[in-house]
N, C-alpha and C positions, 0 to 999 in steps of 0.2 A: 504494500500500500504506500503510495507516495503522497506528498503534501497536497498536490493538486486534486486528486480524487477524494481525499479525506475532507477537505474543507469546503463543504457544500453550503457556503454562506450561513453557517450555523448561528453566528451571533450578529448577522446582518452587516458584517464588516466588508465582505467581498464575496464574489461568486467564484467558484472553482474554475469555471470555464464558460465560454459563451453559450454552450449547450444548455446550461442551467438557467440562462436568462430567459429563454423562450418558455412560455407556459403551456402551449399546445395541449395535447391530450394528457400529458404527464404532470401538469401543474399541481393538481390536488395531491397526487402521490408524492411528488417532491416536497411539498409543504409538510405532508405527513412524516416523511423521512427526516426533514430538518427538525421538526418538533421532537421526534423520537430521539434523535441524536443529541439534541440540546438537553433533553430530560435525562438521558443516560449519562451524559458527562456530569451533570449536576448531582444526580442521585446515586449512581452505581459505582462511581470511581472514588477511591480514597483521595484525600487532599493532595498527597504527593503525586498520585497518578494524574489527577486533574491539572496540577501545576505543570507536569511534564507534557501533557497533551496540548495545553494552552500555549506554553512556551514554544514548543516545536512546531505545531501546525498553524497557530494563529499569530504568534509574534515572530515567527521565522528565526528563532534562535537555534543555534547548533547545540548538540549534546554537550560539547565542551564549554560553550558560553553559559548554558544553564548550570552546569556543575560548578563553574567558577562563581557565578552569582549566588548560588545557594550554599556554597562551601561544602560540597559533597563530592564523592568520586564520580567520574563519568559512568562507571558501571552501574551506579545506583540510579542515575537518571535513565540510562538505557534500559535497565530492568523495569523501572516504573512505566516507561513508555511502552515497552513490549507487553507487559501485563495489562495495561490500559487498553491497548489495541485489541488484545485477545478478548477482553471483557466486552468492549464495544462491538466487536464483530459478532459475538454471540447474541447480544441484545438486538442488534440490527437484523440479524438473520431470523430470529424468532419473532420479532416485533414489527417487521416491515412488510408483513403480508398485505397484498393489495385487496384482500377479501373485505377489508373494512369499508372499501368504497361501495360495495354492494348494499351495505346497511344504511347508507345515507340517502 
């Protein structure tokens, strides 16, 4: 997973790519994904995992820069980032079903 595909305008700061700008047929589903990802970041991650995700994907800090700012080893940041991505992947996989659209 790279920064571009991960950052689907979660906090309204930027769009990952021009493809996400169009609302077409997928607009409702993309909004659902954004809300789900925002909620997962806020509620499912530990504080250190949330800091790692926010710093790396939304503030474009490197692992080395985050480690220096927080006064920890690079391996700690890397481990938190990896665990956060695993957790978010599970949440998105099981919570992103388009079946919710049929209920509206």
